[in-house]
N, C-alpha and C positions, 0 to 999 in steps of 0.2 A: 487617324488624322483625316479631316474632312477635305473637300475639294478646294475650298478657299485657301486653306493653309498650304496645300500642295501647290496651288497656283502661285502663292507668294514665294515658296522655296524656289520654284523654277524661275520666277521673275528676278530674284536675287542674282541667279546665274546670268540672266540676259543683261542685267544692268552692268555686271562686271565686264561682259563682252563689249557692250556699247561704250563703256568708259575707255577701253583700249582704242576705240575708233576716234573719239574726240581728243584723246591724249596724243595719238599719232598725228592728228591734224594740228594740234598745238605745237608739238615738237617740230613738225614740218614748217609751220608758219614761223616759228622762232628761228629755225635754221635758214629760212629764206631771208629774213631780215638781216641776220648776221652776214649772209653771203652778199646781199646788196650793199651793206655798209662797207664791206671789204673792197668793193669795186669803186675806185675813185672817180671813174667816168660815169657812174650811174646817175641818171637824171632824176631818180626817185628821191624826193626829199622827205625824210622822216623826222618826226619831232625828236628833239634831243632826249626828252624824258623817256620816250618809247624805246629808243636805242639803248638807254642805260639799264632798262629793266629786263631786256631780252635774256641776258645771261641768268639772272635769278629765276626767271620763269622757266627756262630750260631745265634748271636743276629741280624745280618743283614738279615739272612734268615727268622727268625721269624717276624721281622719287615716288610719285604717284603710280607710275607704271609698275615699278617693282612691288609696291604694296598691293597693287591689283592682283598680282600672282598669289599673294597670301589670301586675299579675299576669295579668289577662285577655289583654292584648296579648301578653305573653310566652308564655302557653299556646297561643294561636292561631298564633304564629310557630313554636313547637315542633311543633305538629300538622302544619303545612305542610312543615317540614323533616324530620319523622320521625326525630329524633335521640334515641337512647336516653340518651346522656350528659346532654344538655340536659333531658330529661324527669326524670332523677333529681335534677338540681340544682334544678329548679323545685319538685319534690316536697319536698325538704328546706326550701326557702324557705317553702313553704306551711305546713308544720308549725311552723317557727320563728315565723312571723307569728301563728299561732293560739295557740301557747304563750305568746308575749308578751302577746297581747291578752287571753286568758282569765286569765293570771296577774295582769295589772293589774286586771281586773274583780274577781277574787276578793280581791285585796289591798285594794281600796276598799270592797267590800260585806260581806266576812266580818268579824266573826261575826254582824252584824245580820241578814244574809240568808244563812242556812246553806246554802240550796239552790244558792248561787253556786259552791260547791265542785264541784258536778257538771259545771260548764262545762269542767272540765279533761278530761272524757271526749271532748270534740270533737277535739282534736289526737290523742288516743289512737286514736279510730276512723279518723281520716285516716291514721295511721301503719300501721294494720292493712291498710287498702285499698291504700296506696301502696307498702308495703315488705314486708308479709306475715310477717316473722319478727323479725329483729334490731331493726328500727325501732320496733315497738310496745314492746319491752322497754325501750329507751332512753327513749322518751317516757313510759312508765309510771314509771320511776325519777325522771325530771325532774318529772313531775306530782306524785308523792308528796313530793318535796323541797320543791316550791313550797308545797304545802299545809301541810307541817310548819313551814316558815319563817313562813308567814302566821299560823298558829295559835299558835305560840310566840313570835312577834315581840314581842308586848306584855307578856311576862312576864320579870321580871328574875331571879327565882329559882324556876323551875318545879320542881314536885315530881317525883320519879322516876316515880311512878304516872302523872302527867299526860303526862310525856314518852313513857312506854311506850305509852299509849293513842293519842297523836298519831302515833307511829311506826307503830303497827298500822293506823291510819286511812290513812296515806299508802301503806303497803305494799299496801293493798287495790287501788290503781291498778296496781301491778306484777302482782298476781294476775290482775286483769282482762285486762291486756295479754298475760300468758302464756296464759290460756284462749283469748282471741281469736286469738292468733298460731298456736296449735296446732289451732284449729278454724276454719280459713280458709273452710270451706264455709258458715259462718253468714252471711257477707256476700256470698255468691255471687249472691243475688237482685239485688244492686246492679248486676250485670253484664247484667241484662235489657235495660237501655237501650242498652248497647254492642252487644249481639248484635242488637237490633232495628235499630240504626243501621247495623250492618254489612250486615244483610240488605237494608235499604233501598238502601244503596250498591251492593250486588251486583245488585239488581233494576234499578236505574237504569243501571248499566253494561251489564247484559244487554240492556235495552231499547235503549240506544244502539247496541250491537253489531248487534242485529236490524234497527234502522232503517238503519244503515250498510250492512248486507248487502242489505237490500231495495233501497236506492237504487243500490248497486253492481250488483245484479242487473238492475234496470231499465235502467241505463246500458249494461250489457253486451248486454242484449237489443236496445236501440236501435242499438248499434254493429253487432251481428250483422245486423240488418235492413239497415243501410246497406251493410255488406260484401256481403251477399247481392245487394242491388240492383246494386252496382258489379260484382260477379262476373257477374251475369246480363247486364249491359250490355256488359262485356268479352267475354263468350262470344258474344253476338249480333254484336258488332263483328268478332270473330275469324272467325265463320262468314261474315259478309259479305265480309271481306277474302279468305277462302279461296275464296269463290265468284268474286270478281273475279279473283283470281290464276289460278284454274282456267280462267275464260273467256279471260284474257289468254294463258295457255299454249296453249289450244286454237287461238286465233287465230294465234299465232306458228307453231304446228306446221303448221296448214293452209296458211298463207301460205308458209312455208318449203318445204313439199313442192310447192306449186304453182309456186314459183319455180325449183325445182331442175331440172325438165324443160327449160324454155326456156333456162336458163343452160347446161345441158349441150349443147343444140343450138347455141347461139352459140359455145361453146368449140370444138365439133367443126368448125364452119364456119371459125373462125379458124385452126385447125390445118390444114384443107384449103388455105386461102389461103397459109399460110406454106410448106406443102410443094409448092406449085405445081400441085396437082391441078386447080384451077379456072383454070389459065392462069398464065403467067409474070408475076412482079411485080418491079419494080425496087427498089433499096435504099431509096429514100424511101418507097415504099408499104409495104415491109416494116417500116419504123420505126413507121408509124401502126398497122399491123396488130398489131405487137408490143405497143404501148401498149394497144390494145383488148383483146388477149389477157390482159394483166396485170390490167386492170380486171375482166374476167370472172372471173379467178382469185380476186381479192379478194372479189367477190360470192359466189362458191361457198364460199370459206372462211367468210364471215359466215353463210351459210345452214347450213353444216355445224355451226358453233358453236351456232346457235339450235336445231338439231335435237338436238345433244348435250345442251344444257340441258334440253330437253323429255324426253330419255331419262333423265336423272338424276332428274327430278322424278317420273316415272311408275314406272320400274323400272330400277335400276342393273344393267346386264349384269355377269355374273360376271367379276371380274378374272382374266385368264389369266396366272398367275405362271410365269415362266421365269428361267433364269439369264441375267443381263444383264451384258455387258462394258461398264462405264461409259466407259472410254477410247474404245472403238470407237464407242459411241453418240454421244459428244461430237463426235468427228471427223466423223461422218456429218451431224449436225445443223449444225455450223459450215459444212460444205460447201454447204448449202442457202442460207446467208446471205452467201456470198462476194461475189456481185454487189452486194448492198445495201451491204455494208461498203466495197467498192471505190468505188461511186458516191457515197457520202457522205464518203469519205476518213476513215472511222472508224479510230482507233488501237485495234485490238482485241488483247487479251492473254488468253492461256489460261495459268492458273497451276495446277499440280497437283504433288503430291508426287513426289519423285525415285523412290521405290519404287513398284512396280506396285500399282495399285488392286485391291481384291478384287472378286470377282464378287458382285453383289447379286441378291436375289430380288425381282422386280418384273414388272409388265406392260410390256414394251418399247414398245408402241404408245402407251400412256397416258403413260409417262415421257417419250417423245419429244415428246408434245403439251405437257407442262409446260415442257420446255426451249425448245421453239419459241415458246411464248407469252412467256416471260420475256425471251428474247434478242430477239425481234421488237419487244417494247415498248421495250427498252433502245436498240436502233438507231433505232427510229421517233422516239422523243422526245429523242434526243441530237442537237444541232445538228452541222452539217458540221464535220469536223475534231476532233470530241470523242473521248472515250475510253470504251470498254466493256471491262470485265474479267470473265472467267468463271473462277471459282476453285473448286477442289475441296479440301476440308479433311478429313483423315483422323485428326484428333486424338481423335475419339470412338470410334475403332475399338478393340476390346479393352477397353472400359469397360462399365459397366452398360447404357448406351444402345446401344452397338455399332452405330453408324450413321455414314454419310457426311453431310457438310454441303456443299451446293453453293450458291455465292454468285454472283449476277449484279449487277454494279455498273456504273453509268453516270454520266456528267457532264452529264446532261440537264436538263430543265426542273423536275424534282422534283414533289412533290405538296403543295398548300397544307395548312397545319396544320389548318385548320377542316374539311377534307374527308377527312382520312386515315382517320377511323373508318368511312367508307363504301366504302373501296377494294374490298373483297371482296364487295360486294353485287351482285346481278344487275343488268345493264344500266346500271350507274353508270360514268360517265366524269368525271374531274376537269375543272373549267372550263378550266384552261390546256391540258389534253390536247385538248379539243374545239377550242380556238382553233388549236392547232398542227396537228392531224390531224382534220378534220371527219368523215372516214369511220371507222367503228368500231362494234362491236356492244355493247361494255361487258360481255361475258361471259367474256372470256379469263381474267382473274384469278379469277373465281368458279369456273370449271371447274378451273383450276390448284389452287386451295385444296381443292376437293372430291377431286381425284385424290390429292393428297399425304396428306390425312387418311384416304382410303381405303386407303393404304399404311401407315397408322399412323405417319406422319411429322407434321411441323409446318412451317408457312409463316408468315413474318413479314417485316417490312421496316423500314427506317430511311430517312427522306427529309427534305430541306430544300429549299424553293423556290429554283429557279435554281442549286442546288448538286448536284443529282443524287439518285438513289435507289439503294438497296442492298437487294435481295431475298435472303432466306436460306430454304432449306428443307432438312430432314433426311430421310434415307431409310434405314430400318433395313436391315442386311445380310441378316437373315432375318426373314420375316414371321411374327409369332406366331400369327396367325389368318388365315383367308380374308377378304379385303377385303369391305366391305359390299355387299350385293346389293339 
């Protein structure tokens, strides 16, 4: 809605308020006449016709005052709705009400009170304010006709001269309407109140916006302080955890290095006993010596894993990339587990494509460690008589990924759902794994994941408790970059 329409909506409300003013004056004037008429001693002589119409005029004034309440309600409703069409309708209704009201007053009071004819200017001014052009002309014509009818209404055979003078008197309203409609700037001071009201609304809106911005700024500042406090708290906690982790790593490193020397001595001693260098041993003695040797090998493996983790955390040694024959590597790794497979009566299957596998670019020593960790876990946590499958999938060769996928699947104890998110964390072992195999460092899968990601591959798993686990990892055929250092 533009400024002119807004001005006219506000003008409608002002005309309603102004109408109460002259209605109160009319009611007061009528009451005064009735009072003077009731005073027998009053020296005021009023025309008989005037005294007779005071009662009907009082009724007209009261009826108009009541209807004015309805107009005020409609004007306020239109102001809230901001409707141009409704604004034009209420403007027409306002002018019609004032034409009827002033016409009735002139009809009753004229010609005893000749000044009453000028009341017809009220709807004319309203038309100029509310319609600007065509409206005032129409109201001017109607006002002139009303005056002519009123002035000639009491004459049966008016003379041509009198008719001409009355027409000229009525036409003066049309002339006033034309002058006002073409000089609209004359009523522009009426817009001062609208402009002032608009400025006040704008200032209030501006103040509300400033107040909202100020409150929002204070809230943001308070939130920033809280965030800074939380950030500082997290930073301190992170530093504390880093210090504890460093202390733990140093402890593990020192302990592992200290254990390595005596374990090597024990292993050397067992080897001497088994070879007969310290004297002959019978079969039963060899059995116990062999068990002791296996225990020492497990301890050495754990110590090596701990040292490997420490090496990852401090400085990853450069991966030594070479051409690796995957089929040959798989056969060598499986040969290491032949005794374990046989002792647990594991149904082991190797599944690979019929066509030859391509040579991949990788660190053979670290890739061997990955396969050993996954196969060892599969055999270790699969009950006697279970199944372990080692599968090589070449479907991603000659694709955008251009990689091999290797899968190690078992029918073992599986991993509890609630603990699966922690599988690749350092030193973590699932609760059912600890119950099955108390010995273990909990770093095998952590190291495996680190090596695979160092080769730009991915490692993931699928598992259900008591239904087995399936580990997958991808290995690019060619390394795009040197692995992390």
